[in-house]
N, C-alpha and C positions, 0 to 999 in steps of 0.2 A: 504494500500500500504506500501511497505517496508520503503520508505523514511519517511512516517508519523510515523510509529512505531519506527524508529530509532531516531526520534526527541523527544521521551518521556523519561523522567528520572524516577528514582525509585519511585518518589512521584506522578507519572502520570501527571506531568506538563511538559511544554516544556524543552528540554534538555539545550537549550541556550537561551539567551535573543535576539538573532539575528532574528528579525521578518521577514526580507526579505530573509534569507538564505534558508529556506525550500521551499518557493514558486519558487525560481529560479531553484532549483534542480528538483522539480516536473515538472516545465515547460519543462525542457530539456527531462525528462523521457517521458512525454506525447507527446512531439514533436517527439522524436525518435520512439515512438509507433504509430505514425500516427493519434493521437487524437488531431487534430488542435484546436477544441473548448476548450478542457481542457487546452491545452498549452497556448492559448490566455488568458484564465482566470487567469492562474498562473503567466504568464509574467506580466499581468496588476497588479495583487496583489503584485508581487515583486516590481514593479516600484513605487507603492503608499504606500507600507508598511513603517511606521515610524520606524526609528532606529537612535539613537543618533550618531553612529559611521559609518554611511554609506560611507562617503567620504574616509574613510581609509580602512575599512574592506572589503566591497563587491562591491561598485560601480565601482572602477577602472577596475575590471575584467569583470563585468557583465552588467552594465547599457547600454552602447552603443550597445553591442551585443543583448540585449533584445529589444531595439528599432529597430535595424536592422531586427531582426527576426519577430517582430510584423508587420513591414512594409510589409514584404513578405507574412505573413499569412493573413493579412487584404486584400492585393491585390488579393490573391487567392480566397478570399471570395467575391470579388467584392466591397469591402468597400473602395473606393478610398480616401475618406476624412480621415479616420483613418489611412490608409496606408501612406498617404502624411504627416500627423502629426508626425508619428513615424519616417518616413524617414528624415524629417526636424530636429528632435531631434538628430538622429544619426549623421547627417552631422554637426550639431553644436558641438557635442561632439568630433568628430574626424577631424574637419577641419584642425587642426595643427598636425595630426598624422604623424608618420615617413613615409618616402618616400615609403617604401615597402608596407604600408597599404593604400596609396592613391588610388590604383586601386579599392579597395572596396568602398571608398568614391565616386569615380567617377561613379561607377556602380549604387550606390544609388541615386546620383544626376540625372543620366539618367532616372532611374525609377520615380523619383519625377517629372521630366519634362514630362514624358509620362503620369503620373497620372494627372498632371495639364492640359495637352492637352485633355485628355479623359473627364475631368470634364467640360472643356470649350466647348466641342463639343455640337452642338445642338442635342437634343433628338428627336427621331421620334415617 
């Protein structure tokens, strides 16, 4: 894939030391291409990739959005537990977001409530 090739330097090693940078871009590309399983795998890799400067370089723009999207993708797959876990992370990260972003937080809170009700419903 083009993103992977673009992350290789002249010495055939990664172009940058930013371990989470490539996975988040790949996640978006797979997501846009309708490849949900690959998008989930890359978003999960992004979230867990160690990087000494995450809080400054990449997380402020991407971490909450990755959790939000993972909540949606897991819900589409019927994995309520994982969807709820990512929704809770998104809400925690954006609970004090600007007023114009609060409708997104409210929408995720509603989804989390719906997921909780679905999990609590008796199975037939």
